[in-house]
MIPA-550458 format. One record per residue: residue number from 1; residue in one letter; x, y, z of N, C-alpha, C in turn. Coordinates in steps of 0.05 Angstrom, whole numbers, always signed. Each point is the difference from the previous one (the first is absolute). Layout:
N
+-----+------+--------+--------+--------+--------+--------+--------+--------+--------+--------+
| seq | type |    nc1 |    nc2 |    nc3 |   cac1 |   cac2 |   cac3 |    cc1 |    cc2 |    cc3 |
+-----+------+--------+--------+--------+--------+--------+--------+--------+--------+--------+
| NUM |    A |      X |      Y |      Z |      X |      Y |      Z |      X |      Y |      Z |
...
+-----+------+--------+--------+--------+--------+--------+--------+--------+--------+--------+
//
This chain:
73
+-----+------+--------+--------+--------+--------+--------+--------+--------+--------+--------+
| seq | type |    nc1 |    nc2 |    nc3 |   cac1 |   cac2 |   cac3 |    cc1 |    cc2 |    cc3 |
+-----+------+--------+--------+--------+--------+--------+--------+--------+--------+--------+
|   1 |    M |   +264 |   -360 |   -222 |    -26 |     -9 |     -7 |    -17 |    +23 |     -9 |
|   2 |    S |    -18 |     -5 |    -18 |    -18 |    +21 |     -9 |    -29 |     -6 |    +10 |
|   3 |    E |    -16 |    +21 |     +1 |    -27 |     -2 |    +10 |    -18 |    +15 |    -19 |
|   4 |    K |    -23 |    -13 |     -6 |    -21 |    +13 |    -16 |    -26 |     -1 |    +16 |
|   5 |    I |    -15 |    +23 |     -2 |    -26 |     +1 |    +13 |    -20 |     +7 |    -22 |
|   6 |    N |    -20 |    -16 |     -4 |    -21 |     +4 |    -20 |    -27 |     +2 |    +12 |
|   7 |    C |    -18 |    +15 |    -13 |    -28 |     +2 |     +8 |    -12 |    -28 |     -4 |
|   8 |    P |    -16 |     -9 |    +20 |    -12 |    -26 |     -2 |    -22 |     -2 |    -21 |
|   9 |    Q |    -12 |    +23 |     -8 |    -23 |     +0 |    -18 |     +9 |     +3 |    -29 |
|  10 |    C |    +16 |    +21 |     -6 |     +7 |     +6 |    -28 |    +29 |     -7 |     -6 |
|  11 |    G |    +17 |     -6 |    +20 |    +27 |     -7 |     -5 |    +20 |    +23 |     -3 |
|  12 |    M |    -10 |    +25 |     +4 |    +18 |    +23 |     -3 |    +24 |     -3 |    +18 |
|  13 |    L |    +24 |     +6 |    -11 |    +25 |     -1 |    +15 |     +1 |    +25 |    +18 |
|  14 |    L |     +1 |     -5 |    +26 |     +0 |    +22 |    +20 |    +28 |     +5 |    +11 |
|  15 |    Y |    +17 |    -21 |     +0 |    +28 |     +3 |     +9 |    +17 |    -21 |    -13 |
|  16 |    F |    +24 |     +8 |     -8 |    +20 |    -19 |    -10 |    +27 |    +11 |     +9 |
|  17 |    G |    +15 |    -17 |    +14 |    +26 |     +9 |     +8 |    +12 |    -21 |    +20 |
|  18 |    E |    +20 |     +9 |    +14 |    +13 |    -17 |    +20 |    -20 |     -8 |    +21 |
|  19 |    E |     +3 |    -24 |    +11 |    -19 |     -9 |    +20 |     +0 |    +20 |    +23 |
|  20 |    I |    -24 |     +9 |     +7 |     -3 |    +22 |    +19 |    +11 |     -7 |    +28 |
|  21 |    S |     -5 |    -24 |     +9 |     +9 |     -7 |    +27 |    +31 |     -3 |     +2 |
|  22 |    R |    +13 |     -2 |    -22 |    +29 |     -3 |     +0 |    +16 |    +24 |     -8 |
|  23 |    R |    -14 |    +22 |     -6 |    +14 |    +24 |    -10 |    +19 |    +11 |    +21 |
|  24 |    L |    +24 |     +6 |     -8 |    +20 |    +11 |    +18 |     +2 |    +31 |     -3 |
|  25 |    Y |    -12 |    +10 |    -21 |     +1 |    +29 |     -5 |    -28 |     +9 |     -7 |
|  26 |    M |     -4 |    +26 |     -1 |    -26 |    +12 |     -7 |    -23 |    -12 |    +16 |
|  27 |    R |     +2 |     +2 |    +26 |    -21 |    -11 |    +17 |    -25 |    +17 |     +0 |
|  28 |    A |     -4 |    +16 |    -21 |    -25 |    +16 |     -2 |    -24 |    -18 |     -4 |
|  29 |    I |     +4 |    -24 |     -9 |    -22 |    -20 |     -3 |     +5 |    -21 |    +21 |
|  30 |    P |    -11 |     +2 |    +24 |     +6 |    -19 |    +21 |    -13 |    -27 |     -3 |
|  31 |    D |    -23 |     -2 |    -14 |    -14 |    -25 |     -4 |    -20 |     +2 |    -22 |
|  32 |    E |    -12 |    -23 |     -7 |    -19 |     -1 |    -22 |    -24 |    +18 |     +5 |
|  33 |    A |     -9 |     +3 |    +24 |    -23 |    +17 |     +7 |     +6 |    +29 |     -8 |
|  34 |    A |    +25 |     +9 |     +3 |     +7 |    +27 |     -8 |     -3 |     +4 |    -30 |
|  35 |    V |     +7 |    -20 |    -16 |     -3 |     +2 |    -29 |    -30 |     +3 |     -7 |
|  36 |    L |    -17 |    -16 |    +13 |    -29 |     +2 |     -6 |    -11 |    +26 |    +10 |
|  37 |    A |    +10 |    +11 |    +22 |    -10 |    +25 |    +11 |     +7 |    +23 |    -20 |
|  38 |    G |    +21 |     -3 |    -15 |     +7 |    +20 |    -20 |    -21 |     +2 |    -22 |
|  39 |    Y |    -16 |    -21 |     -3 |    -22 |     +0 |    -20 |    -27 |     +5 |    +14 |
|  40 |    G |     +1 |     +7 |    +26 |    -25 |     +4 |    +15 |    -14 |    -26 |     +5 |
|  41 |    N |    +14 |    -23 |     -1 |    -11 |    -27 |     +3 |    -22 |     -6 |    -20 |
|  42 |    V |     +2 |    +13 |    -24 |    -18 |     -4 |    -22 |    +16 |     -2 |    -26 |
|  43 |    C |     -6 |    -20 |    -16 |    +13 |     -3 |    -26 |     -7 |    +23 |    -18 |
|  44 |    P |    +20 |    +14 |    -11 |     -6 |    +23 |    -17 |    -12 |     -8 |    -27 |
|  45 |    R |     +3 |    -25 |     -8 |    -11 |     -9 |    -26 |    -29 |     -9 |     +3 |
|  46 |    C |     -6 |    -17 |    +19 |    -27 |    -12 |     +1 |    -16 |     +8 |    +25 |
|  47 |    G |    +12 |    +13 |    +20 |    -14 |     +9 |    +24 |     -3 |    -22 |    +21 |
|  48 |    A |    +13 |    -23 |     -4 |     -2 |    -21 |    +20 |    +13 |     +8 |    +26 |
|  49 |    S |    -11 |     -9 |    +23 |    +12 |     +5 |    +26 |    +26 |    -16 |     +3 |
|  50 |    L |    +21 |    +13 |     +9 |    +26 |    -14 |     +3 |     +7 |     -3 |    +30 |
|  51 |    S |     +9 |    -24 |     +7 |    +10 |     -5 |    +26 |    +23 |    -21 |     -3 |
|  52 |    V |    +17 |     -2 |    +20 |    +22 |    -19 |     -1 |    -11 |    -28 |     -4 |
|  53 |    D |    -23 |     -6 |    +10 |    -12 |    -27 |     -3 |    -12 |     -5 |    -27 |
|  54 |    S |     -8 |    +22 |    -14 |    -14 |     -4 |    -25 |    +18 |     +1 |    -25 |
|  55 |    V |    +22 |    +15 |     +1 |    +17 |     +3 |    -23 |    +16 |    -24 |     -5 |
|  56 |    K |    +10 |     -3 |    -25 |    +18 |    -22 |     -7 |    +28 |     +9 |     +4 |
|  57 |    I |    +14 |    -12 |    +19 |    +28 |     +7 |     +5 |    +17 |    -24 |     -9 |
|  58 |    E |    +19 |     +6 |    -18 |    +18 |    -20 |    -11 |    +29 |     +7 |     +6 |
|  59 |    I |    +14 |    -18 |    +13 |    +28 |     +5 |     +5 |    +16 |    -21 |    -14 |
|  60 |    K |    +20 |     +9 |    -16 |    +16 |    -18 |    -16 |    +30 |     +4 |     +6 |
|  61 |    R |    +14 |    -22 |     +1 |    +29 |     +2 |     +2 |    +12 |     +8 |    -27 |
|  62 |    R |    +21 |    +15 |     +0 |    +13 |     +7 |    -25 |    +15 |    -24 |    -10 |
|  63 |    A |     -1 |     -4 |    -25 |    +15 |    -22 |    -12 |    +30 |     +6 |     +1 |
|  64 |    T |    +15 |    -20 |     +7 |    +29 |     +4 |     +0 |    +12 |    -17 |    -23 |
|  65 |    S |    +16 |    +12 |    -16 |    +10 |    -13 |    -23 |    +31 |     +1 |     +1 |
|  66 |    K |    +12 |    -22 |     -6 |    +30 |     +0 |     -1 |    +10 |     -1 |    -29 |
|  67 |    E |    -19 |     +4 |    -19 |     +8 |     -1 |    -28 |    +18 |    +24 |     -5 |
|  68 |    G |    +20 |     -4 |    -16 |    +17 |    +22 |     -8 |    +21 |     +7 |    +21 |
|  69 |    V |     +0 |    -14 |    +22 |    +20 |     +6 |    +21 |    +25 |    -18 |     -6 |
|  70 |    T |    +23 |    +13 |     -2 |    +24 |    -15 |     -5 |    +19 |     +4 |    +23 |
|  71 |    H |    +15 |    -20 |     +7 |    +19 |     +1 |    +21 |    +28 |     +1 |    -12 |
|  72 |    G |    +17 |    +16 |    +13 |    +28 |     +2 |    -10 |    +15 |    -26 |     +3 |
|  73 |    S |    +21 |     -4 |    -15 |    +16 |    -24 |     +1 |    +21 |     +2 |    +21 |
+-----+------+--------+--------+--------+--------+--------+--------+--------+--------+--------+
//
C-alpha cells in the first residue's frame, strides 16, 4: 500500500511512499508525526501549521493486475 501526506491548506505533497505503519525496512520514519517534524511542523510552501490531525493522509492499495500473465501448458 502507498501513503500520501499533503498540506491541508495548499496541497503540497509532504510524503509519498510505502505506508509508514507497515514499513518493514528503513524505520527512520516511525510515524506520520516524524514526517511533519522534518518540516518543523510548518508547510514550507504556505507556512500552514502541520499536525497529524490537520494534514490530509491518503492510503491506497496497490492495484493488482493479472494481465499479461500466462500459465504454462
